[in-house]
C-alpha positions in Angstrom: -10.1 33.3 8.4 -10.9 32.8 11.8 -7.9 33.8 13.8 -9.0 31.7 17.0 -11.2 29.0 17.9 -13.6 30.0 20.4 -16.6 27.6 19.3 -16.7 24.3 18.2 -19.1 22.0 16.4 -18.7 18.3 16.6 -20.5 16.0 14.7 -20.7 12.5 16.5 -20.8 12.0 19.9 -19.3 8.7 20.5 -16.2 8.2 22.5 -14.4 10.4 20.3 -16.7 12.8 19.4 -17.7 13.3 23.1 -14.0 13.4 24.0 -13.4 16.1 22.2 -16.1 18.1 23.0 -15.8 17.9 26.5 -12.1 18.9 26.4 -13.3 21.8 24.5 -16.2 22.6 26.6 -13.6 22.6 29.9 -11.5 24.8 28.0 -14.3 27.1 28.2 -15.3 26.9 24.5 -18.8 27.2 23.3 -19.7 23.7 21.9 -22.5 21.9 19.8 -22.6 18.1 19.6 -24.7 16.6 16.7 -25.8 12.8 16.4 -28.2 11.2 14.4 -31.1 10.6 16.6 -32.9 11.7 19.7 -31.7 8.7 21.3 -28.2 8.9 20.1 -28.2 12.7 21.2 -29.1 11.7 24.8 -26.4 9.1 24.9 -24.1 11.8 23.5 -25.2 14.2 26.2 -24.2 11.4 28.9 -21.1 10.6 27.5 -19.8 14.1 27.3 -21.0 14.6 31.1 -19.0 11.9 32.0 -16.0 12.9 30.7 -16.1 15.8 33.5 -13.2 15.4 36.1 -15.2 16.9 38.7 -18.7 17.8 39.7 -17.8 21.8 38.9 -16.5 20.7 35.9 -19.6 18.9 35.3 -21.7 22.0 35.7 -19.5 24.2 33.6 -19.3 21.8 30.9 -23.1 21.0 30.6 -23.5 25.4 30.9 -21.3 25.6 27.3 -22.7 22.6 25.6 -25.8 22.1 23.3 -27.2 19.1 21.4 -28.7 18.5 18.6 -29.8 16.1 15.9 -27.7 16.6 12.8 -30.6 17.1 10.6 -31.5 19.7 12.9 -28.6 21.2 14.1 -26.5 21.0 10.3 -27.8 25.1 9.8 -26.1 26.3 13.0 -22.9 25.1 11.6 -22.7 28.7 10.5 -22.1 30.0 14.0 -18.9 27.9 14.8 -15.4 28.2 14.4 -14.0 24.6 14.0 -16.3 22.0 12.6 -14.9 18.5 13.7 -16.2 15.1 11.7 -15.9 12.1 14.3 -18.5 9.5 13.0 -17.6 6.1 12.5 -14.3 5.0 10.0 -16.2 4.5 7.0 -15.3 6.8 3.7 -18.5 7.1 2.1 -20.3 8.2 5.5 -17.8 10.9 6.1 -17.7 12.2 2.2 -21.9 12.6 2.6 -21.6 14.3 5.6 -18.9 16.7 4.7 -20.9 17.5 1.2 -24.0 18.8 4.0 -21.0 20.3 6.1 -20.2 22.6 3.3 -23.3 23.8 2.5 -23.7 24.9 5.7 -20.6 25.9 7.4 -19.2 29.5 7.8 -17.1 30.2 4.6 -13.3 30.3 6.2 -14.2 28.3 9.5 -11.7 25.5 10.2 -13.2 21.8 9.6 -11.2 18.7 10.4 -11.8 14.8 10.4 -11.1 12.8 13.5 -10.3 9.9 11.4 -7.3 7.5 12.6 -6.0 6.4 9.2 -8.3 7.1 6.2 -6.0 9.6 4.1 -7.6 13.0 4.1 -7.4 13.0 -0.1 -10.0 10.0 -0.3 -12.2 12.2 2.1 -11.8 15.5 0.0 -11.3 14.1 -3.5 -13.5 16.1 -6.0 -15.0 18.3 -3.2 -14.5 22.4 -3.9 -11.6 24.2 -3.4 -13.3 25.9 -0.5 -13.4 22.8 1.5 -9.8 21.7 0.7 -8.4 24.9 1.8 -9.6 24.8 5.3 -9.7 21.2 6.1 -7.1 19.0 8.0 -6.8 15.8 10.2 -7.2 15.9 13.8 -6.5 12.7 15.1 -6.9 12.6 18.8 -5.9 9.5 21.0 -8.3 7.7 23.3 -9.1 8.5 25.9 -9.1 12.2 24.7 -9.2 14.1 28.2 -5.9 11.4 29.2 -3.5 11.2 26.3 -1.3 13.9 25.0 -1.0 13.4 21.6 -3.0 15.2 18.7 -1.5 14.0 14.8 -2.4 16.9 12.6 -2.6 16.1 9.1 -2.8 18.8 6.3 -3.7 17.8 2.7 -2.3 19.3 -0.5 -4.4 22.4 -0.3 -5.0 22.9 3.8 -4.1 26.7 3.9 -1.2 27.4 6.5 -3.6 29.6 8.8 -5.6 26.4 9.3 -3.0 24.6 10.8 -1.8 27.4 12.7 -5.2 27.7 14.0 -5.4 24.1 15.1 -2.1 23.8 16.3 -2.4 26.8 18.7 -6.0 25.5 19.8 -4.7 22.2 20.7 -1.7 23.2 22.4 -3.0 26.4 24.9 -6.8 25.4 25.1 -6.9 21.6 25.2 -3.2 21.0 26.3 -2.2 18.9 23.6 1.3 17.6 22.5 0.8 18.4 18.3 2.7 16.5 16.0 2.5 17.3 12.0 2.4 14.2 10.2 1.7 13.6 6.4 -1.2 12.2 4.8 0.2 8.5 4.4 -1.8 5.6 6.0 -2.3 5.5 9.5 -0.4 8.5 10.2 2.9 8.2 12.7 1.7 6.7 15.8 -0.4 4.5 14.5 1.6 3.3 11.5 5.1 2.5 13.6 2.8 1.2 16.9 0.6 -1.4 15.0 3.6 -2.8 13.1 5.1 -3.3 16.5 1.7 -5.0 17.6 1.2 -7.0 14.4 4.5 -8.2 13.8 5.1 -9.0 17.6 2.0 -11.7 17.0 3.4 -12.9 14.4 7.2 -13.4 15.8 5.7 -14.1 19.3 3.6 -17.3 18.0 7.2 -18.5 16.2 8.8 -18.1 19.6 6.0 -19.6 21.4 6.2 -22.6 19.3 9.9 -23.0 20.0 9.4 -22.7 24.0 8.7 -19.4 25.3 5.8 -18.7 27.3 3.5 -15.8 26.8 4.1 -14.1 30.1 7.7 -13.9 29.2 6.7 -12.3 25.5 4.3 -9.5 27.9 7.9 -9.2 30.4 10.1 -8.6 28.0 7.9 -6.5 25.4 7.2 -4.0 28.1 9.6 -2.0 31.1 13.0 -3.7 29.9 12.6 -1.9 26.4 10.9 0.8 27.8 7.8 0.1 26.8 4.2 0.0 28.9 4.0 -2.6 31.5 1.0 -4.1 29.2 3.2 -5.7 27.0 2.2 -7.2 23.5 -0.8 -9.5 24.8 -1.7 -7.1 27.5 -2.3 -4.0 25.3 -4.2 -5.8 22.4 -6.5 -7.1 25.1 -7.4 -4.0 26.1 -7.6 -2.5 22.3 -9.4 -5.4 21.3 -8.7 -7.9 18.5 -11.6 -6.9 16.8 -9.9 -3.2 16.5 -6.9 -4.9 15.6 -8.3 -7.3 12.6 -9.8 -3.7 11.1 -6.4 -2.1 11.4 -5.2 -4.9 9.3 -7.7 -5.0 6.9 -6.9 -1.0 6.5 -3.2 -1.8 6.6 -3.3 -4.6 3.9 -5.6 -2.1 1.5 -3.5 1.1 2.0 0.3 0.7 2.3 2.4 0.9 -0.2 3.5 -1.8 -2.6 6.8 -3.7 -0.8 6.3 -2.3 2.5 6.7 -4.6 5.2 3.8 -4.3 7.0 1.7 -6.5 4.7 3.7 -9.2 5.8 1.8 -8.4 9.3 -1.7 -7.3 8.5 -3.2 -10.9 8.9 -3.3 -12.4 12.1 -1.3 -15.4 12.4 -3.1 -18.5 13.1 -3.6 -19.3 16.9 -4.7 -15.8 16.9 -7.0 -15.7 14.3 -9.1 -18.6 15.8 -9.3 -16.6 18.8 -11.1 -14.0 16.6 -13.2 -16.1 15.1 -14.6 -17.6 18.5 -15.5 -13.9 19.2 -12.1 -14.3 22.1 -11.7 -10.6 21.9 -10.1 -9.4 24.8 -11.1 -7.3 27.8 -14.6 -6.2 26.1 -15.5 -10.0 25.6 -14.5 -11.1 29.3 -10.9 -12.2 28.1 -8.8 -12.9 25.5 -5.1 -13.6 25.9 -6.0 -13.2 29.6 -8.5 -13.2 32.0 -9.4 -12.5 35.6 -12.2 -15.2 37.5 -13.0 -14.7 41.1 -12.0 -17.6 43.4 -14.6 -19.1 46.1 -12.9 -17.6 48.2 -13.1 -13.6 46.7 -10.2 -13.2 45.7 -8.9 -12.6 41.7 -7.4 -15.6 39.9 -5.4 -14.3 36.4 -5.4 -16.8 33.8 -4.0 -16.6 30.8 -4.8 -18.6 27.3 -2.1 -20.5 26.1 -1.8 -20.5 22.5 -0.1 -23.7 22.0 -2.2 -26.1 24.1 -5.3 -24.1 23.2 -6.6 -23.5 26.7 -6.8 -21.6 29.7 -4.2 -22.3 32.6 -3.2 -20.0 35.5 -1.1 -17.3 34.6 2.6 -17.6 35.7 5.0 -14.7 37.1 8.0 -14.0 35.3 10.9 -11.6 36.1 13.5 -10.3 32.9 16.9 -10.3 34.5 18.5 -8.4 31.6 19.0 -4.9 31.5 19.3 -4.9 28.2 17.5 -7.3 26.5 17.8 -6.6 23.0 21.4 -7.6 23.1 20.8 -10.7 25.4 21.8 -14.0 24.4 18.2 -15.8 25.4 15.1 -16.7 23.7 13.5 -13.3 25.2 16.5 -11.4 24.1 16.5 -12.9 20.7 12.6 -11.7 20.4 13.0 -8.5 21.9 15.4 -7.7 19.1 13.3 -9.2 16.6 10.1 -7.2 17.5 11.5 -4.0 19.1 14.6 -3.9 16.6 12.2 -4.7 13.4 10.1 -1.8 14.9 13.0 0.6 15.2 14.5 -0.4 11.9 10.9 0.4 10.3 10.6 3.7 11.3 14.0 4.4 10.5 13.2 3.5 7.0 9.4 5.8 6.9 10.7 9.1 7.1 10.3 11.3 4.9 7.4 9.7 3.9 5.7 10.0 7.6 7.3 13.2 8.6 9.5 15.5 8.2 11.7 14.9 11.0 12.6 12.4 13.6 11.5 14.6 16.5 7.8 14.1 15.2 7.9 10.7 15.2 9.5 10.1 18.2 7.0 12.5 20.3 4.0 10.9 18.3 5.1 7.4 20.1 5.8 8.8 23.4 2.9 10.8 23.6 0.3 8.3 21.8 1.5 4.8 22.8 3.4 5.8 25.9 6.4 5.0 25.0 9.2 5.9 27.3 11.7 6.6 24.6 10.9 7.2 20.8 12.2 5.1 18.2 15.5 7.5 17.2 15.8 8.2 20.9 15.8 4.5 21.6 18.2 4.1 18.9 20.4 6.7 21.0 20.3 4.7 24.0 21.3 1.2 22.6 24.3 3.0 20.9 23.3 3.7 17.0 27.1 2.4 16.0 26.7 -1.0 18.1 23.2 -1.2 16.5 24.8 -1.0 13.0 27.5 -3.2 13.8 25.3 -6.1 14.6 23.2 -5.2 11.1 26.1 -5.3 9.2 27.4 -8.5 10.9 24.0 -10.0 10.0 24.0 -9.0 6.6 21.3 -6.3 6.9 20.4 -3.3 4.8 20.5 -0.6 7.0 17.7 1.6 7.3 17.7 4.9 5.6 18.1 7.0 8.8 21.1 4.8 10.1 22.4 5.0 6.7 22.5 8.6 6.9 23.9 8.7 10.2 26.8 6.3 9.1 27.7 8.0 6.0 27.7 11.3 7.9 30.0 10.1 10.7 27.7 11.1 13.5 27.2 9.1 17.1 23.7 9.8 17.7 20.4 11.3 16.4 20.3 13.9 19.2 23.4 15.7 20.7 23.3 19.3 23.0 19.8 20.2 22.3 19.9 19.3 18.4 18.4 16.7 16.1 19.8 15.1 13.0 17.8 16.2 9.7 17.2 14.3 6.6 20.0 16.9 5.1 22.2 15.2 7.6 22.8 18.4 9.5 22.0 19.2 13.0 19.1 21.7 13.9 17.6 22.9 17.3 14.4 20.4 18.9 11.6 22.5 18.5 9.8 23.6 21.8 7.0 21.1 23.0 
């Protein structure tokens, strides 16, 4: 077993693979990048070098990174400590590639897939134990060199040494915040973050029909609740409706029966119409919003009004409430409906997706730039206040809130400790 990762082979030089390769070379590791064709190899080379932070780093990366076609480079995999697959999100394609990887890699080398949501069990089903023992998911977030989160997901047979090697490499060489997740659909951050986005689209569309403006939706579902300033529509414009559509299809196919996410996997009607006509977001020149250049050279922001089905000038909106989830206003009710239900969803997912609340909180902070993770946010709101409102609404308490109430605890965190699934407090592990 490789005690440390000194060399890295990345198969797939797209956005994610090139980012992983550049980060590894910048950390002083010898790197090999493999792609399908000579043309794809040159594109991968350009992406890797473009990921450098300055000219000196670009030169260092260039000096440590080699490029080759998959056909020509597979026999060289035996030279590398870690083989990272980062090709398209297609199960059949990944399985074909891992058949080839297993024939060429060095026994005991670390292997990983950079899938963002395909279960590792599906990728490795029927493969020999030699591969199943050495493989894990290394789910980096995009852009690799900017986002701190690295979700590390073992399979049923993954050896502890593999996880230790990848954890040490992620933290020490790449400077990542490593979170251990379980082999479930979309892992931790995307499972909860995508629920927030997809349920938000449905609930916001209903609120728009009752008179709330889209600018108000983004205004309240952003800084006032500790989320990035993009808000709901702004974030999805950045990601792209085509990507979110794929996410929804994947969730619909793989979420457990009875999961609340099934209700939101397909787009609501107005959003579906945008998707169908190719109005995807920034990548298509506009989605929910767009920026145009006026005759005088200034920039003008427009909003695509989902109710009127037409573009209109954007309106500046300010949310006055400092505690919007408990505000008696249309925006406050939407915040409680969207953000509240996301927190409650998260509070029902343990131990399915993670072993503790710390992993969940860090995943959302590091992967989605939330100011607070779900359980940190519940502590900020006041768990007893939240529980009281849920009781008043006649709603079932989510699993972790019920655990907190039954134990007579006031919060999920206290004095450097967190509430474990056993109902006891434990020291918060170092980041």
